[in-house]
C-alpha positions as a Markdown table, in Angstrom:
| # | Residue | x | y | z |
|---|---|---|---|---|
| 1 | Met | 2.5 | 7.1 | 11.8 |
| 2 | Lys | 0.6 | 3.9 | 11.3 |
| 3 | Leu | -0.6 | 3.2 | 7.8 |
| 4 | Asn | -3.6 | 0.8 | 8.2 |
| 5 | Leu | -4.7 | -0.8 | 5.0 |
| 6 | Asp | -6.8 | -3.6 | 6.5 |
| 7 | Lys | -9.8 | -2.7 | 4.3 |
| 8 | Asn | -11.2 | -4.1 | 1.1 |
| 9 | Leu | -10.6 | -2.6 | -2.3 |
| 10 | Ile | -13.8 | -0.8 | -3.3 |
| 11 | Asn | -15.1 | -1.0 | -6.9 |
| 12 | Leu | -16.6 | 1.9 | -8.8 |
| 13 | Asn | -20.1 | 1.2 | -7.5 |
| 14 | Gly | -18.9 | 1.3 | -3.9 |
| 15 | Ser | -19.0 | -2.4 | -3.3 |
| 16 | Pro | -16.0 | -4.2 | -1.8 |
| 17 | Phe | -13.9 | -6.6 | -3.7 |
| 18 | Asn | -12.5 | -9.6 | -1.8 |
| 19 | Glu | -8.9 | -8.2 | -2.0 |
| 20 | Lys | -7.5 | -6.1 | 0.8 |
| 21 | Leu | -5.5 | -2.9 | 0.2 |
| 22 | Ser | -2.9 | -4.3 | 2.6 |
| 23 | Asp | -2.4 | -7.4 | 0.4 |
| 24 | Ile | -2.1 | -5.3 | -2.7 |
| 25 | Leu | 0.6 | -3.1 | -1.2 |
| 26 | Ala | 2.4 | -6.1 | 0.3 |
| 27 | Asn | 2.6 | -7.6 | -3.2 |
| 28 | Ile | 3.9 | -4.3 | -4.7 |
| 29 | Leu | 6.6 | -4.1 | -2.0 |
| 30 | Ala | 7.6 | -7.8 | -2.2 |
| 31 | Met | 7.9 | -7.7 | -6.0 |
| 32 | Ser | 9.6 | -4.3 | -6.3 |
| 33 | Thr | 13.2 | -4.0 | -7.4 |
| 34 | Val | 13.8 | -0.6 | -5.7 |
| 35 | Gly | 14.2 | 0.4 | -2.1 |
| 36 | Lys | 15.9 | -1.4 | 0.7 |
| 37 | Pro | 15.1 | -5.1 | 0.4 |
| 38 | Ala | 15.0 | -5.9 | 4.1 |
| 39 | Lys | 12.7 | -3.0 | 4.9 |
| 40 | Met | 10.4 | -3.7 | 1.9 |
| 41 | Met | 10.0 | -7.3 | 2.9 |
| 42 | Thr | 9.4 | -6.4 | 6.6 |
| 43 | Trp | 6.7 | -4.1 | 5.5 |
| 44 | Ala | 5.2 | -6.7 | 3.1 |
| 45 | Val | 5.1 | -9.3 | 5.9 |
| 46 | Asn | 3.6 | -6.8 | 8.4 |
| 47 | Leu | 0.9 | -5.8 | 5.9 |
| 48 | Thr | 0.1 | -9.4 | 5.2 |
| 49 | Asn | -0.1 | -10.4 | 8.9 |
| 50 | Asp | -1.3 | -7.2 | 10.6 |
| 51 | Gly | -2.8 | -5.0 | 7.8 |
| 52 | Glu | -0.6 | -2.1 | 8.8 |
| 53 | Ile | 2.9 | -0.7 | 8.9 |
| 54 | Glu | 4.7 | 2.1 | 10.8 |
| 55 | Ile | 6.1 | 4.7 | 8.4 |
| 56 | Asp | 7.4 | 8.3 | 8.5 |
| 57 | Asp | 6.7 | 11.1 | 6.0 |
| 58 | Asn | 9.7 | 10.3 | 3.8 |
| 59 | Glu | 8.6 | 6.6 | 3.6 |
| 60 | Ala | 5.1 | 7.6 | 2.8 |
| 61 | Asp | 6.4 | 9.7 | -0.1 |
| 62 | Phe | 8.5 | 6.7 | -1.3 |
| 63 | Ile | 5.6 | 4.3 | -1.1 |
| 64 | Ser | 3.3 | 6.7 | -2.9 |
| 65 | Glu | 5.8 | 7.1 | -5.7 |
| 66 | Leu | 6.4 | 3.3 | -5.8 |
| 67 | Ile | 2.7 | 2.7 | -6.2 |
| 68 | Glu | 2.3 | 5.4 | -8.9 |
| 69 | Asn | 5.1 | 3.8 | -10.9 |
| 70 | Ser | 3.9 | 0.2 | -10.5 |
| 71 | Pro | 2.8 | -0.9 | -14.0 |
| 72 | Asn | 0.9 | -4.1 | -13.0 |
| 73 | Ile | -1.5 | -2.5 | -10.5 |
| 74 | Ala | -4.8 | -1.0 | -11.6 |
| 75 | Asn | -5.4 | 2.7 | -11.0 |
| 76 | Ile | -8.5 | 1.9 | -8.9 |
| 77 | Ala | -6.2 | 0.2 | -6.3 |
| 78 | Lys | -3.4 | 2.8 | -6.7 |
| 79 | Ala | -5.8 | 5.7 | -6.0 |
| 80 | Gln | -7.3 | 4.1 | -2.9 |
| 81 | Ile | -3.9 | 3.2 | -1.3 |
| 82 | Ile | -2.4 | 6.6 | -2.1 |
| 83 | Asn | -5.6 | 8.2 | -0.6 |
| 84 | Glu | -5.0 | 6.3 | 2.6 |
| 85 | Ile | -1.4 | 7.6 | 2.7 |
| 86 | Glu | -2.4 | 11.2 | 2.1 |
| 87 | Lys | -4.9 | 11.0 | 4.9 |
| 88 | Leu | -2.1 | 10.2 | 7.3 |
| 89 | Lys | 0.0 | 13.2 | 6.2 |
| 90 | Lys | -2.7 | 15.7 | 7.0 |
């Protein structure tokens, strides 16, 4: 399934920030110390260049858990990325 995050982060008023969800997740993946480094970096590059990655259900669960456990990312961004992942799994 394709996880497309080529959309802006939305603030609490519904207005877009300048930052893309794809860039936020790319940074999480690139800076992570868990997971398979080559796959994580491939995902990060693809998110940066294309705004999307191809993942399966297990990878979706892994990414969701990684996001939830990332201490340097605000909950507003975490929630929006996880919501996009959950939409794919339905």
